[in-house]
N, C-alpha and C positions, 0 to 999 in steps of 0.2 A: 633576864629582870630588867635591866636598862631599857631594853627594847619594847617590851610589853607595859611598863608602868610608866616610865618617863614620857617618850616619844610621843604617844597620844596627847600627852598633857600641855605640849608647849607649842608655841609657834613654829611653823614649818622652816623658817630661816634658821631655827637652833636644833632641830631634829638631827639635819645632816651633821652637824659638829658633834652632837653627844653621841651619834652612831659611831662618827670616826674614833671618838674617844673609847668609846667601849672595846671598838676594834684591836686598840693599841694596850689595853690593859695587859700589861706584862705576868711567870710561872710560880709554882709552888716550890719551895725548897724540897730535895730529894736526897736519898743516902749516895755515899760515894762510891768509889771504887771498890771491889772484893776481889780476892785471888781467885775464888773458884766459880764465882758467878758474875754475870754481867749486873752492874747497877739496878738495882730495883726499883722501878715505876710506882709512883702512888695516882698515876693517871697513864691513859692510854696513849698519849702522843707526848713522847719525852721532848720533842721539838716545841712543844706549845709555850707561848710567852705567858700564859694568863697568870697575873701574880708575880712577873718576874721584878717588879719593883721591890717585892721583899728581900731579894736578893742584892740588887743594886743599892739599897737604903743601908746595905750591911747589918740588917735584922737577923740574919742568917749567919751564925759565927762559922760555920763549916765553909762558906764562900765567900768571906771579906776579900777583897781585892778583886774579884770576878769581875770584868765589864761587860761580858757578853759579845765582845768582838775580838776573839782569838787570832783572826786572821792579821789584825793591825798589829804590826811589829815595827811599824817607822812612821814617820810623818810625810806626809804626801805635799804635792804641789798645790797651788790655791785654786779653788773653783772646780769648773768642769773637768781640766786634767788630773785634778787630785781625786776625783769621783772616779775617772776611769781606771786610774792605777790602784784605786781600791778595789775596783770591781774585780780587777786581774788577779789580785793578791787573795779576794775572798773565794776565786774560783778555784785557784791552786790550794786553797786549804780545806774546802768543801769537796773537792770533786773524790772519787773513788780512790782508796790507797790499795796497795797489792794485797794487804793482809785482809781488807774489808772482802775484796773480791775472792780470796781462798776460804774465807769464813763462809761465805755465800755459796760456794760451788759445793762445799760440805754439805749443806742444808738440802741443795737440789739433790746430792748424791744420797743422802738418806731417804728422802721421799722417793726417788726414781726406784731405788731397791725395793721398799713395799710396793709399789706399784709393778714392778717386774714381776715380784715373787705371785702377785695376783693374776697377771696376764703377762707372762713371758715375750708375748708378740705385740704388746702395745709399745707406743713410741711417745717419748716425753719431750717436748719442746719448751726451750724457753723465750719468752716475749717479754714487752713491756720495758722498763727504763733499765733493768738489769742487763738487757741484752743490746741497747743503745748505749749504755754507759752514762746515761744521764741520770742516776739514781743520787739520791741522798744518803746520808749515813743510816737513818732511820726508813728508808723507803722499802716497800714490800716486793716481793719476787713474784712474778705472774709465771705460771704453769699451765701448758697444755696437754691433755692427754689424748691419742688418737688411736683408736680401736673401733671393733665391732661389737655394738651389744645391741639387743633389742629394747632395753631403755637403759638410760644414762645410770651408771652404777655408784651413783654418790653416795649413799649410804654405806655400801659394800666397803668402797675406800676409807670413808670414816671410821669403820669400825676397827680396819686394820690400823691405821694411823694410831688410834687409841691403843691398842693392844701391844705395838710396837713402841709406845711411849714416845713418838716422834714429834706429838704436838702436844702443847700444855692443854692439860684435860679441860679447863676451863674456857680455852679459847675457840676450839674447834667449832665452826658452825657451817650447816648444810642450807645453802640459801637456794633450795630447789623451787621456788616459784619467782626467782628473779628472771628478768628477760634473758639473761644468760646464767644458767644455775650454776652455780660455783660451791667449792668449799673453801672455807677461810680458817686459816689456823695461824697459830703463832708456835714456831718451833722452841721445844722446851729447853734448850740449852742455850740457845743465841738470843733469843726472843725477836730473830726476824720473822716478820708476818709474810705469809704465803697465800696466795689464791690459786686455786686449782680448778681448772673447766676442761670440758671433754668436746671434742671433736668441734671446736672452733676455730677456723683459719685466720678469721679477720685479726686478730691480734698479731699474729705473725706477718701477716702483710703490711701490717701499719708499722711494726718494728724495721720492716725493709723500707718502707717510705721515709721514715725518720731518718733513716741512716743517710739515705739519697739526699734529703735536704740538709743534713749537717756537712755533707761534702760541698753542697752548692752555696752555702751560707756558713762560713766557718766562723760566724760570731754567735749563732744560734745557742751553742753549749753556755756560752757565759751569760748569754741573755736568759737563757731558760734555766738555768740553775740557781739563778737571783730569785727569778718570779716564783719558782717552787717554793723556796724557802720562805719568800714572802707571805705565801699563801697558806703554807704548812705550819708556821708559828701561828698563825691566826685561826687553824681550824676552818679554812676554808678551801682545801685542795680535796676533798673527798664527794664524790658525787651522790653516794646514799646519803649525805646530810644537806644536798642542795650546793655543795661547792662546785667549784671547776676542776676537773680532773686532768691529769696529765696530758692525755692525747688533744683534748680541747683546748687546753693552754699552750700546748707546742703548736696547733694550728693557728691560734690567735697570732702568734710571734712570726710564724711564715707569712700570714696575711700582712702583719705589718709591714714586713720586710719587703714582700711584694710590691705592696701599694704605695709606699712613702719612698720610692725609688731614689736610690743614690749609687753612683758606678762603683763605690769602693765597699759595698756592702756583701761583694763577692770574694772580699779578701780581707787581709789583716789590719789593712791602713785604716783604721775607723776609730771613732771616740764612741766606746761604749755607754760612757755616761750620758752622753747626748742621747743615744739609743734608748736607754733605761727611761729617761724623762719624758722622751716622747711618747714612748710605749705607754706610760701611766697617764700621759696627758691625752691620747688617744682613746683608751679604753676607759678611762676615768670622768673625762669631760666632753669630749666630741664626738663620740660613735652614739649613734641613734639606736639604740637597742630596741625600740617600739617598731620601726619601719626596716630596718636593714637587717640583712644576713651577710654571712661571711662563707666567700665559695673561694677554693683553692685551685681548683682544676684548670688548666690552659693559661697559668701565668698569674691566677688568682684576679678575684672582682668582688664588688659586692651586689648582692642581690637584693630586690624589693620583696618585701614579705608577702605584699598582697600578689605578686606574679608566682610566688611558690606556693602560696594556698590555693590557687587554680588548679595546680596539679597534684592536691592532696586527696586523701580520700574525704568523704562528707564528715563533717564534724570534726575533721583535726584542722589544725592550723600550727603555724612555726612558732617554737619556744621563743621564750625572751632573748636567750643567747642562741641563736640560730646558725648552726656552722656545719654547713654541707659537708659529709664525710667524701672526701675525694676518692676513695676506694669503694663507695656504695652510696653514690649520690641521693637515694632515697633515704638515707639514714642521716636523722638528724643528731649529731654528735653532743649538742648542748642540751639536748631536751630534758634531761633529768636535772639540770642545774637550776633550781627555782631560786637558790639564793644568788642569782647572778647581779641583783641589784645590790647585796650586800658586798659583793666583790668589787663592783664600779665604785661604791664609796670607798672602798679600802686604797683602788688606784687613784682615786682624786686625792685623796689625803698623801698618798706617796709624792704623787706630783707637786703638791704645795710645799710640802715638807723639802723634798730634793731641789725644787727651785729657789728657794730662800736659801739654803744651804750653799748653793755654788753661785748665787748673786755675789756682785763687786762689795755689797756691805756685809757680806758674811766675814769678812776678814778683820772686821772690827770686833766681832764677837769675843766674849771671854773664852780663853784657851783655845781659841779655834784652830791652833796648830796641833794640838795633840788630840781633838775630837776626832771622832770618826764621823764621815759623811754617811756613808752606807748604813753605818750602825745606827742612824736616827730612825730608819725604817727597818732594820733587821738585825737580829740578836740569835745567838745560838746559845742555847741554855748548858748550864754547867752539866747537867744529865747526859745530854748528846756528847759533849767533851769528854767524859768520864766514860761513857761507853765504849767510844772510839778509843781512849787509851786501854780499856781493858781488852779490846779485839787486839792491838797492837802488842800487848803482852802474851796475847795465847797464840797469835797466827803470825805476828811479825817477825822480821828479819832486821840485821843492822842496816837496812836499807833506809833513805831519807824518808820519814813519815809522810812528807807533801808531795811525795812523787805522784804525778799525776797518771793514772792508768785508764784506759778505756777497754770494755768487754767488746770487741769488735767481731765481724761477721766470721772471721776463717776461726776464731776460738767458739765461737757460738755453734759453728757448724761441726766442729769435731765434739763438742759436748754432747749435740743432738745425732752424732753418728751419721750425718750426711756426707761425710768424706772418708777416703780410707785412714785407718788410724796407724799411720806408720810408727809413730812413737807416742809414748804415753804421756810425754811433757805438755803441760799447757802452754798454750801459745799468748803472750799476753801482747797486746799492741800497745806501744807507748807514745803519748802525745807528743810527738816529735819537736812542734814549734808554739811554745804558748805565745799570748800576746804579751804584751812589751811590760817588762818590770823597770820602771824608772828608779834611779838610784835615789835613795833618802836623802841625799845631799844636795840632789839637783833642785836649782830654783825653777819656778814655772816657766814652762817655755813659751816664746809667743809663737803660736802658730801661724799667725798672719803673715809675720815678717820672714818667718824661715820655714817653708813647707819642707817636711822631711822626706826624703827618699828611701827612707828605711821604712820597712811593714811592722817596724816595732815602736812607730810613734803614732800617737792618734793625729788626724789631719782634721783641720777646721775646716776647709773651704769646700770638703766633701763628705763631711760626717752630718749635716744638718741639710735638712730639705730648704727650700726656699718658698716663701709665699706668693700668690700672684701679682704682689706689687714689689717683689725682689728684694724683700727684706726677710733674713732668717727668722724662722718663729722663736729659735733661742736669742738671737739678737736682739729682738723685740722685747726681751727680759732684761735685757743688759748684762748678757753673759759674754764674756771674753773667751771666745772659743778658736 
């Protein structure tokens, strides 16, 4: 309503601000954890922060005292160093936990059982964020079924899933007219969303590509999970509603690292706070969406849309967010993201907010030491926190609930029966070297005077790019990094 009613009636210079404010409207209060079932949602997106101010203002007595920043359990250093430290804590908090992976594997096994009852020789593979380890607590699971049929058996499988009560009856949908026909469902017990496609190899190949880039750029998972949460809570993450999907967002992050080169981007000795702000600056302010496209292949480059259009069929033109698929160059990954300009506005908003939050003057703000910097643009709803607690009670163990696990290729291959099954125990790959966790009692380090040899400390001289006149873009804004 804000966009439809207010924006056309106000001067252009105010419309951007109104849109940014609309994007930040925070969620509706929800019921808490129950013993038998996950907390029931009153909206489809548990992570949506629309109406979140109801909770923060204390209007909902059930969640009095909840801040929306459950990852913040300590005070951080000042400025950009503090943002880096907080991103590490957010990553450790939001990353998949062993019990969440266990629960999702059970969902996959239930669906596999239904599929193999219908077609014993069919192969089922997991791809997407669950296979790469880059999934949020409420992310969906992507499955692809390989087999031989005269026509895709979408409705046959849909009927079987209903009869077996695997899917929530009101959630299962067959999208047979989509570019890639799929079955969408919500698991009736866990409320995990699942997308099932048939004989589509591109998703599996994309998962392999993502793993390769994760190895090349160890900082990618930290950056991507923050960005995914940023879009998810604003309902800007679904392609079918015009948002930016996970694959597009990942490729944008890869392109950012490719073309804003710094030597330490290939290791852990980098300030992620600087990277995050520069990402928002690039795609929120500087990137020319009208004339420029993104290419990842061969080290990455920007492409002129006019040149791209010359090679396209008559009547077709590059989309607003043109991203060339590195696995299939004639595929525009961002073609369905018709809300790309809305995402651009959100990125611009985040750039402004974070830039102010880490500036030297920020230390004079009231409650500066206790306030969350990252929490100015990202919040986790109580509903998501309750959901994770319910999962911990049902599938958890005495292990630390924040232990970070990644669902890596060896385990994926075993689940997909691509390697000999020597034993039935699942293989869990643990992220062995997290980025830095600075002591809460430490003061803000002076990175200029004491460059650290440890990969656990952010580096100032290598964590920012320099402009053509030799001045760091961050330094130009007065940041001490």
